N, C-alpha and C positions, 0 to 999 in steps of 0.2 A: 504494500500500500504506500503510495507516495505521500510523504509528509508535507503538509501545507501549513502556512503560518496560522497559529492558533489564537493570536491576539493582535490587537492594534500595535502593541509595543514591538512585536517581532517584525511587522511590516515596516515600521519606522527604522529599525536597526538595519534591515536589509537594504532599504533605500539609501540610508546614510552610508553604509558600507560600499554600495555600488558607486556613489558619487564622490567618495573620499579620495583625494590624490595620494600618490605614494609618499610625498613629502609630509603631508599631514599625518598619515599613518605612522611614518617613522618617528615623527615628533611625539606623537601620542604614546608610542611604545617606550620612548626614552624618558618620559616624564613621570617620575615616581609619584608626584602629587596626584596626577590623574589616576595612577594605579590605586593609590590609597583612597581616592574619592570613589572609584568604582567599587572597591571592597566595602567601603562604608555604605554606599548606596545599596549594595546588595544586602548587607547585614540589616539595614533599616527596613528594607522591603520584605525580606524573607521571614522576619519574625512574625509577620501576620498571616503567613501562608502555610496551610497544612495539606492542601490538595496536591497530590504528587505531580500531576502534569503541569499545573500552574507553577509550582516550585521549580520543576525541571526547566521550564521555559525561562524563568527568571535567571537560573544558573547559567544556561548557555548564552542568553543575551548578555549577562554580565561578563562572562569569559570572552565573548566575542568583542565586546567593548574594551575589555582589559588588555587583550593581546593584539587587537587590530588584525585579526586573523580571518581567513576566508570562510571557514566553517568550524562550528563547535557542536559536538553532540554529547549527550549525557545518557549513559546506560545504567540501569539499575538491575542488580542481581535478583534472580528468581530462584531461591534455593530449592524449592520443590521441583521445579522443572529442570534445574541444573543448567540454566542458560542466563545470559544477560540480555535484557530487553531494552530497546530504544525507548527512552522516556521523553526526550525533547531534543531539538536541534535548532541551530540558528546560523544564518548565512545563506548566500545566494546559490552555493554549489553543494553537491553531495557526492561522497565517495565511499567512505567507510560505513556510512549510516545504514547498515542493514537493520531489519526489524528485530532480529535477535542474533546473538553471537555465542558460540560455545566457549567456555573458559579455556584459555591457552591458545585460541585461534586468533590470528591477526593481531593488530595493534591493541584493540580493546581487550581481547581475551588474555593477552600476555600481561598487560598492566594489572588486570584483576587477579590473575593467578599468582603473579609474583608479589603483588602488594607493593610494587615500587614503580616510580616513573619510568616510562619508556620513551626515549628521544630518538627520532629517526630523521636525521638531516637530509638523507638521500634515499627517499622511499623507493624509487624504481629499482635500485640495486640492493635493497634490504632483503635478506633471506625470507622474511615472513610476509613480503609484499603480496597483495592480492591482485590478480590479473585485472579484474574489473576496475578497481581503484586506480591502477596504473594507467589503464586505457582512458580513464576520465581525466587524467592529467595531474594526479596527486604527486607532489614533489617532496614535501617535508611534513612531518607529523610529530605530535607530542601527546602523550596520554598519561594521566595520573589517576590513582585510585582513591576516591573518598574512603576514609577508614574510620571505623568506630571501635574503640577498645582493641586496636591492632587487627581488626577484621575488615577486609575490603567489602564495601557495599556496592561497588560497581566500577565505572570508569568514566572519567571526563576527558574527552579527546579533542584536540585542536588540530585542524588540517589546513595546509597551505598549498595552493596550486602554483606557487612559485618557490624557487629555492630560498630557504630561510634557515639560518643557523640559530637555533634556540639557545639563548644564553642561560647561565644558572639562575639569574634573577627572573627570567621568564618561567622557568620550571618552578622556582620558589613561589612566584605569584599565583600560578595555577594551583600549586599545592595549598597555599593559604586559602584560596577560594574553595578548594575541595575540602579542606579541614573545617571551614565554616559550614559547608552544605551537608557534611556527613551526619551530624546529629539531627539536622532538619529532615534529611532523607529518612533516617531511622524513625523519627517521630511521625513523619507522614505515613511511613509504612505501618507503624503500630496503629495509627489512627485509622488507616484504611482497613487493616485486619480487624480492628475492633468494630468498625462500621459494618464490615462484611459479615462478622459473626452475629451482629445485631440483626442485620437484614435476614440472615439465614434463620435465626430464631423466630423472627416475625413471620417469615414465609412458612415455617413449620406450623406455628400457631395458627396462622391464617388458613392453612390447608386443613388442619385438624378442626378448627372452629367452623369453617364454612362447609367442610365435608360432612361433619356431624349433623349439620342442620338439614341436609338433604337425604331423603331415604331412597333416591333413585340411583341405581348403579351407573346408568349411562351419563347422568349429570355429574356424578362423581368422577367418572373417567374424563369427561371434558374439562372438569376443574383441574384434575391432575395434569393434563396436557397443557392447559393454559398456563398454570403456575410454573411448570417445568420450562416452557418456552420463555416465559418472562424472566425468571430468576436465574436460570442456567445460561441463558443467552443463545439458545438454539434458534434455527430458522423455523423448524416445525417439530412437533412432538406427537407421538401416538402411543396407544396402549394395546398390547396383544394379550389376550386372555387364554388360559388353558381351559378348553371346553370339556364337557363330560366324556368325550371320546379320546381325550388326551391330545387333541390338535391345538396348535397355537394359532389363534385367529385374531384378526384386527377387530377392535371394538370401538375405536374412536380416535380422532386426530384433531390437532389444532395447528393453524398456520399453514395448512396444506393448500396446494394449488390445483390438485386433481382429486377425483373421487375413486382413484385406483384402489384405495383401502376398502371400499365397499364391495368390490367385485370378488366373487368367489374364484379362487385359483389354487392350484397345487404347487407347492414349493419344489423347485428343481434341485436345490442343494440346502445344506444345513446353514441357515442364516444366523446372524448375530443374536436375534431375539430368541431363537430356539436354543442356541448354545447357552444363553444366559439362563433360560428356564431349566435346562437339563443339568447345568453345572452349579447354578446358584451364584455365578460370578458375573462381573461386569466385563463387557467386551467392547472394544473400539475397532472399527473396520474402516478401510479406505477403499474407495472405488478403484483408485489407481493401482493399489496393491493387487486387486483381483485381475486387473488388466495385465499387469506385469507378470502374473503367474499363469497367464494364458486362459483364465476362466472367462467364459462368455457371460455377459451381463443380460439377465432376463429382462426383456423390454416391457414385460407386463408387471414387473415388480413395482412396489410402491416407491422404492428408492430411485429407480430409473424414471418413473413418472414425475417424481418431485425434484429431480435433478440433484439428488443428494450425493455429495462427494465424500463426506465423513459421517459415520453413524456410530452412536453410542447406545448400547442396550444394557440395562441393569435389571435384575429380577425384582419383581414385586413379591416380596417374601413376608409372610405373616405367620407367627407362631410355628416357624419351621416348615411351613407349607408354601410352595411357590404358586402364586395365583396367576402369574403371567410375567410380562416384562414391560418396562417403560423404555420407549425408543425415542432418541433425540437425533435430529438430523441437521447437518449444515450444508449449505449449497456452495461453500467455498472451502479451500484447503486450509482449514484452521483446526489444529489438533486441540481438543479440550484440555485445559489445565487440570492439575490434580484437585484444585479447589472446586472446579466445575464438576469433576467426577464425584467428589465427596458430596457435593450438594445434590447432584442427581440421585446418588444412592440414598441420601437421607430423604429426599422427596419421595423416592420409590418406596422406601420403608414405611414412611408415614402414610403415603398414598395407599399402600397395600392395606394398612390397618383401617383407614377410612373406608376403602372399598369393601373389605371383608365385613365391616360393620354395616354398610349399606346392604350387602347381599344377605346378611343374616338378620332378617326382619323379626325373627322370633326371639331375638335377644331381649333381655329384661330391661325395664326402666332403669335399673341400677347401672347397667353399662352406659346408657345415655348420660346419666348423671355423672358417671365416672369420667367420660370423655370431656364433658363440660367443665368438671372440676380441674382436669388436667390443663385445659386451655386457659382457665382462669389463673391457674398457678403460673403458667408461662407469662401471661399478661402482667400479673402482679409482680413477678420477679423482674420482668423487663422494665417495669416502671421506675426502678431505681438502680443505683450502682453500689448499694451497701452489701458487702460480702456476707456479713453475719445475718442480715435480714433475709437474703436469698436462701442461705443454708437453712435458717430456722423455718422459713415457709415450706421448703421442700420436705424437711423432716416432719413437720406437723401435719401438712396435707397428705404426705405419703403414708404416714401412720394411720390416718383416718381412712384413706382410700383402700388400703390393703388390709385394714382391720388387724393390724399387727400390734403386739404388745411392746415391741422395740423397733426403733428405726434410727439408724446412725449413719453418719457420713464420715468416711476416713479420708483425710487429705494427706498427701505425701509431702513432707518437708524437703527442703533442699539437702539436708543431711541424711535423707532417706529414712528419717524417723517419721512418726505419724502424729496427727492430731485427730481426736475423735470429737465430733459434735453429735450428741445423742439425745434422743427424746424417748422417754419411757412413760408408760401408763402410770399416772399418779405421781410423776416426778418431773421437775422442771428441766428444760433443756439446758445443757451446759457444755463447755469445752473441757476436754480431759487430755492432758499430755500423756503420751505413751512412748516407751522405748522401742527401737526398731525390733520387729518380730523375727521369728526364726523362719518364716515362710511356709508354715504348715497349716495356717488357718484358712478359712474360706475366703476371706478378703485378700490375703496374700496370693492365693491361687487365682482368684478372679483377676487381680492386677497383672500377675506374671503371665497368665495364659490368655488374658484379654477375652474372657468369656464368663458367662454366668455360671456360678457354682452353687449347687443345692446340697445341703447336708441335712438328712432327716434322722429322726430317732436319736437325739443327742445323748440319750442315756448309754448308747453304744459308742459314742465318740466324746466321752466326758471331757477330754483335754480341750476340745474346741470351746466348750462353754466356759471353762475355768479361765481360759486365756483372755477372754474378752468381756462377754456380757453376763457371766456367771449363771448361764442357763445350765441346768442339769438334765433337761429333757425338752422336747419340742423340735422345731425345725428352723434352720438358718438358711437364708438365701443371700448371696452376695453377687453383685453385678458391677463391672468396672465402669468408671467414668473416663472415657477416652477423649482427650483434648485434641487440639489441632495437630500435635506432634507426638505426644506421649500420654500415658495414663496419668490422670490427676489424682486418682484415688479410687474409692469404691463406695457403693451404697450397700448397707447391710440391714436386712430385715429379719426380725425374729418373732416366731410364734411359740407360745409356751406349751401348746398342745401338739401332739404328734399328728399333724395334719400336713398333707401335701399341697403346696400352692397350686392353684389352677393355672392352666396356660394363660388365662387372662391376667392373673396376678403377676406371673413372670413377665409377660409382655409389658404390663404397666410399670413394673420395676425397671425394666430395661429402658423404657421410654423416659422415665424419671431420671435415670442415669445419663441418658443422652442430653436431655434438657439441662440437667445440672452441670454437665461439662461445659456447655456453651455459656451458661450464665456465670459459672465460676470464673471462666477465663475473662469475660467482660468485667465482672466485678473486681477481680484481682488486679486487672490493668488499671482500673479507676482508683482502687484503693492504694496502689503503689504510687500513683501520681499525687493523691491526697497526702500520703505519708511523707513524701518528699517535701511538701509544702509546710508540714506541721512538725517535723522532727529534725533535730540537729544531725547533720550528715556525719559528724565525727564521732559523737558519743551514742547516737541512736535515741537520745532523750528528747522529750517534747521541747520545742523551741518557745520563744517569747510569745508568738501568736497563739499557740495552743494553750500555754499557761494562762494568758489573759482570758481566754474563753472559759477554761475550767475554773479560774478564780471567780469570774462573774457568776457562773452557775453555782459555785459553792456559797457565794455571798447571798444569792437569792434563796438557796436552800436553808442557810443559817437563819435568815430573817424570817422565813415561814415557820421554822421549827424551833425558834428561840435557842439555837445552838451557836457555838463559837466556831470560827474558822481562823486558822493562823497561817501567816505567810512569813517564811524565813528566807532572808537574802544572804547568801554566802559569797564572800570574796576571798580568794586564796592569797596568802601572804608569800612574798618572795618568788612568785611564779615566774616573773620576768628573769630572775637570776638563772632559773633552769633553762629557759629559752636561750639566754645569752651564753651560758656556759656549755650546755650539752646540745644545743640546737633545737630547732622547732619540731623535728621528728620525735625527740624525747619528750618535749612539751606536750605533743599530741597524745602520746602513750600515757603520760601522767594524767591528762584530762579524762581519758577513757577509764583509767583505773579509779579516779575520783568518782566518776559517775556510777561505776559498779558498787563502790563502797557505800555511797549514799543510798542506793536502792536497797542494799542489804539490811539497813537498820530501820526501814520504814514499812508501813503497812501497805497492803494492796490498794487501799482506798486513797492513799496519799500520792502526790505527784512530785517528781524531781524533774526540773527543767534546766537546760543550759541557756542562759540569756545572751551569751557571747563572751569571747575572751576567756577569762578565768572566773567568771561570775555565774553562780548557780542559784536557783530558787527552789524552795521546798514548800509545797502547799499541804497543810495538814487539815483534813476534814473527816469527821467532826473532831473538835477538841472539847472534852468535858470540862476541864479546868484550865485557867490561864497558865498554871504552872506546867501543864503538859507540854507546851511549846518549849519551855526552858529545858525540860528533861530531854526532849528530842534534840535540841541544840547541843546539849552536853554529850549525847551519844554520837552525834555527827562529829564533833571535835575530837572525841576519843578515837573513832574509827579512822579519822584523818591522820592522827598522830603516829600511827604505825608506819615504819619506814617503807618506802616504795623503791625497789631496785631498778635503776635505770643505768644502762651501760656499765653493769657490774658495780654500781655505786649505790649504797643505800641513801635515799633522799627523803628527808622529812619535810612535809609541807603542813603548815598551820593555816588556819582560816579565821576570818572575822564574820560574825553572824549578827544581822539585825532582825528583830522580831516585831511584827505588827499584827494585831488581833482585830477581828471583826466581831461585834460592831464597835468595840471601844475606840479603835484608832482610825476608823473610816468605814464608809458604807458603799464604796465602789472600788473597782480594781485599780484605777489610776492612783487614788489616794493611798490605798494600802501599799502599793509598790513604792510610792514616794516616801512614805513614812518608814517602811522597812529599809529603804536605802539610807535614810537619815540615821536610823539606829545602827546600821552596819558601819557607816563612817565613824560614828561615835565609838563603836567597839574597836575599830581599827586604831583610832587615835588613842584610846585608853588602854589598848592591849589587854582587853578583858575577855576575849574569846567570843562572847555573845552579850548583846545588850537589848533589852526590851525598849520599844519606843516610848518616849515621854515627850509631851508637847513642849517641854522646856528645851528640847533638843533643837527646836527650830532656830535655836541659837547655834546650831551645827556648824550648822551653817555658821554659827559663831566661829567654830574652829576653821572652817574653810574660808570664811570671810577674813578671819585674822591672817590666815596664810596668804590670801590674796593681797591683804594690806601690807604684809611683810614683803611680799614680792615686789610691790610698788616701791619699797625702800631699798631693795636689794642692790640696785645700781648705785644709789647714792652712798650706801654703806660698804661698797666694794666687796659684796658677798658672792659675786659671780666670777666664774673662771672659765677658761676655754681649755679643752683637750683636743688633740688632733689625731686623726687616724689616717695613716698614709695609704696611698694607692700604688699599685705596681704595674708598670708597663710590661705586658706579657711578651712583647717582641724583643725588648732590650734587657729586661730584667731589672731596670732601674726604677726608682720611685718617680712617678709622674704627676703627683698632686697629693693634697691632703684635705680632709674634711674637718671643718671646725664644729665641735660639739660642746654645747654650753652645759655647765654644771653649777648648782646653787649650794653653797655652804651656809646652811641656816645656823644661826648662833645657838639655837636650842634643839632643833630637830636633826642637826647634822647634815649629811648630804641628802638633799631631797631629789628623788629620781625625776628626770625630765618628763616622764609620762604622767607625773602628778602636777607639776607646775606649768608645763607648756599649755595643756588644755585650760587650766585655770587662767593663764595669761590671755588666752584667746577669748574666754568668757568675759573677763573683766575689761578687756581692751588694752591692757598693759603690754600686749604682745608687740606693739609698734615700738615702744620704748626699749623693750628687751631686744628686738631685732636690730635696732640701731646700735645698741651697745655691742652686740655680737659683730656687726659689720665693722665698727670702728676697731674693736679688739683684733679681729681677723686681719685687717689691713696692717695694724701695728706689728703683730707677731710675724706676718709674712715679710714685712720690711726688715725686722730683726734678723730673720734667717737670710734674707738677701744680702744684707751688709756682711754677714759672716760667710758668704760664698755659697749658700744653699738656695737655689732658685726653684721654688715649688709653687704652682698655682694653689690657691686656697678656695675651697667650696663652702658656701654658707647656705643653710636651709632657710627659706622664707615661707611664711604661712599664707593662707588664703586672704587673711585680713591685710597682710603686707601688700599684696597685689592690688588691693582696693584702696591703698593709701595714696592719695593724689600727690603727696609731697615726697614719696619715696625716691622718685627719679631725681628730683632736685637735691635731696640729701646725698644720694649716691654720687652725683656730680661733684658736690663739695668734697667728699672723701677722695675721689679720683684726683681732684686738683691738689689736695693736700698731700697725698702719699705718692702720686704720680707713678702708679704701677704700669708695667708694660701691658700692652693689649693682650687680653686673654688670661691675665694672672688672677682675675676674680671670676669664680664660677658661681652662678646663682642656681640653686637646686630648688625645684618646685614639684610637688607631687601631682599626679594626674587628677586626683580628686579636687585639689585646690584649683588647678587650672580650669576644671569643668564647672566650678561653682558659678562663675560668670565669665564665659569664654571671651566675650568682647573686651571687658576691662582687663582681664589677664593678658590678652594678646597685646593691647596697647601698652601696658606697663612693661612687659618683657621686651617689646620692641624698643622702648626708650632706654632700658638698661643695656641692651645689646649695642645700641648706638654709642653709648658711653665706653664701650670696650669690654663689657662683661660677656662671658660665655653663658649660654642657657642650657641647663641640664634638667631633663625630666626624670625625677626620682620615682622609685617604686614602680617602674614601667611594667605593664602587664596586669596590674591589679585594678586599673580604671575600667570604664565601660565604653566610652565613646570618644576617647581622645584622638583616635586615628584620623578622624575627619578634620581635626584642627592642626595636626602636625604639618599638613601640607601648607597651612597658612603661617605657621611659626617657623622662623629660622632656627631650628634646634641644633645645638652644637654637640650635645651629649645625650645618650640614653643610658639610664642605670637600670639594669634588669633586677627586678625585685628578688629579695633573698628567698622567698617562698618557692621560687622555681629553681634557683641555683642550688640550694641545699639538698634538693632531692634529685638532681639531674643525674647523678652517678648511678642511682638505683631505679629511676623511673624513665622509661623511654618517652613517655608523653612530655614530662618536664624537659627532657633533653631536646625534644623536637621543638618545644616552645622557645627554649633558649636559642637554638640554632636559627629558628625563624626570626626571632627578635634581632639577632646579630645581623642577619642578612638584610632585614628591613632597615635597621639603623644605617648600615653601610650604603644601602640604596638611596637613603636620604642624605648621605654625606655626613653622617653623625659619627662621633667617637663613642664606642659602646663599652660600658663598664659593668661588671658583674659584682654585686655586693653580697655579703654573707658567705664568703668562701671560708670553709672551716677545715678543710683537709687537702692534702697534696693531690689526691686523686681528682678532686673537683678542679683544682688549679690546672692540672695537666690537661684535663678534658676541655676546659675553656680555651686553653692555648691552641689545642688541635681544632677547635670549632671556629677559630679566627677571631675570638674576642680580643679587644684592644687592651683592656685594663681590668684589674681585679682589686677588691677590697674586702677585708674580713679578718677574723681572729687568727686564721692560719698565717696571715702575712704579718699582722701586728694589731694589738689592742690599742684603743685610744690612749694617748699619753700627753704629758705636759710638753710645752714647746722646746725646753732644753733637752728633755729625753728624746724628743723626735730628732733634734739635730744630731745627737750622738748616735741614734739608730741609723740615720741616713749615712753618716760617715763610716759606720761599721759594715754596711751592706754590699757595696758594689760587687766584690768578687763573688760572694755567696749567691747573690741574686742572679749574676750572669750564669753561674753554674746551674742554678735552678731553672733558668730559662732554657738552657741548652739540654737539660736532662730529657 
């Protein structure tokens, strides 16, 4: 099928591409800012698109614009069919864009199979060249695989009909685009799969519901054919029934162009429908295959009269009895996908049940009510995405429909253990954790063998009852729930009496299992998305959003029942020291262990949440006495006091806890959180472990305000000092700069950590005075080093408020005039988040500073959200890769790829790239091999006073050169 432009956007792109001159295309390829703009435009637009074809079209249009290439195509892997399918293409010409490609075949297949870029500068002489593409004039090509969790999802291919040498930056740009589209492709696929399962479930329910309402077999057959044609996507559909004589005869069709199915005829060979009836299996046949085998096509056959080229026949099986076959036909050479086959088989299975029901008019009213109840169950479960609700409905309704004393659902966990959700007569439904079984029970057999297992007279199989539902007699039936790819678990039904389930009951159990599998997959997908939004990804604990919801509910419950609710806010002491000394990976493990310890001392009704950083919250509900919260706080501090072993070192972490009670200290979530925070700061200041909120503490604020006041006097009283951390040029092994870090020596509190007084300075507005002191001191110390023969540029961090200071540029000009540093000797570091708070003002301020001779450095690069769109507007001199990527790059391929991409991007922008947070030799060596320009971190040197820095520099040259050459 020829691909046509699917949107107005594509037509515009093609027209522009045709009109664009060679000079314009070359200019656009060489302009990094345009490349960044294209990437940003794609990221902005793609976030709103989940429909696969629309997303694919946006991808290829963006790539076409990004590389100024003749043609771009995007292929998406179809794991079930084992092929890559064309999703979208852009450009006026086509060559490689087949509708589907086998893995390993051609440019597309090789990029997908190897998981690496494939660059072909001379396509006609490439061993994997395809003749058709060569004849169409393809000269050069490039393909990269979008990957998710190191798994290729397809291939993004760029084709040129003129000779073109793809440079590394072209490959990197296409890889960056592929990296952005990979999670979106996966999300769109999951969305499409979820929608497909929902449509399938609705189709089954619709067939069951409408079929049950009609007592006429012929109407049922027409309904089956109509639904099969509509939902499977066939051109026509028909039903053949086994008559009393055992012949397979046509009984109805939908979408037909002839009445050949109504004519009596004798079959000349064994057709697909007859094979399906005789074997109970699905068959797919092609007219061309019969011709290739030399078989004559019967001109009187329905297939010949309908012009069918592909035919699928699946048996209509009910209660082990084959009633006939459902036949689907296509008038084009389109092989049905596995999803279409499964849907056809499901429709046939449910259609057979409805057809048998219509044929058996003597069935009781109970069966009619049963079918109606089943349809209601499907509709009720499909109305929501709550996993527990769906399972509860299935158990409760299933127990009623089957008149069973026990109905349970076994779900298989990822560790192959199990969870039971069970509903018993006279007992509430509940979840029960179980250890992995030995595989000898009915449910284990049902899952392993993918079939219904029936065990009767349990008194002769006593082990079966003791292992699960404690039955000593009666009957157990287990039937597997088969998902889209593997068993999800099994349904287990128990009867206390020694009765044999009827075929109708077995059928109903299997239908429930089929419905349950579809619903569970949909509900699980939705629950996973919801969990990601409500739980902390590091610790698995509820996050701030979920805590606030539970806190609000607890407050309402406490107010209605005249009971107390307590909120404890915990902040870890000296956590930053762990991060600074052992690295962020150790800090993450510490937070995970803290989360486990907190959960171990609380009740199931309580909630532990991580609010961010090293701050946790504990919600106690209900609390009988106000002293109860203090008892829990003491337990928490006790469990925290036990050493935690990190990197073979026992680490002890203490904490400070603030307690607020409802209703005494507030009647809403915001007030309780604020008062608990006030109490927590009081506990931290007093070193008392935990403190209960007292309204007097709103002078806590006393302490914090006093600290803010002291900070305002710190400059005048000469309490501030600078330390400097050197940077290392990775090419020469020589120091190439230093970063100025401010310290506060408080006369009473000692050294106050920057993370305490910097935010306070920003809140109170004294940050501008502080920053000006730092700038002046940095110039002075740099000049001291210069006089002594050590020339090192000095980097100073500025905050968001500094960028908004209209007098900053003027003050910087005065310092430049006073100290007269050489151009580039001052580096202004600004974070992405600060830059993005008000991009227009930030851009103007930084441009003014650069005019004065300062270099502009983007700090913590990679942690911001949208700064790429502004980099092309800013004349950025340096990019500092955030430590969170650098510290894990030796062990994480993803972080290593991000670092490499950032280095390449910085170089493409003409920027000097610095990696911060280097804590070991392995990381330093890896950065050197990746082409990073400079590095900074504890492995090179800790921050030090200016005199110590001078001595360090004079000691280093030989050792650093040796390090660089190693």
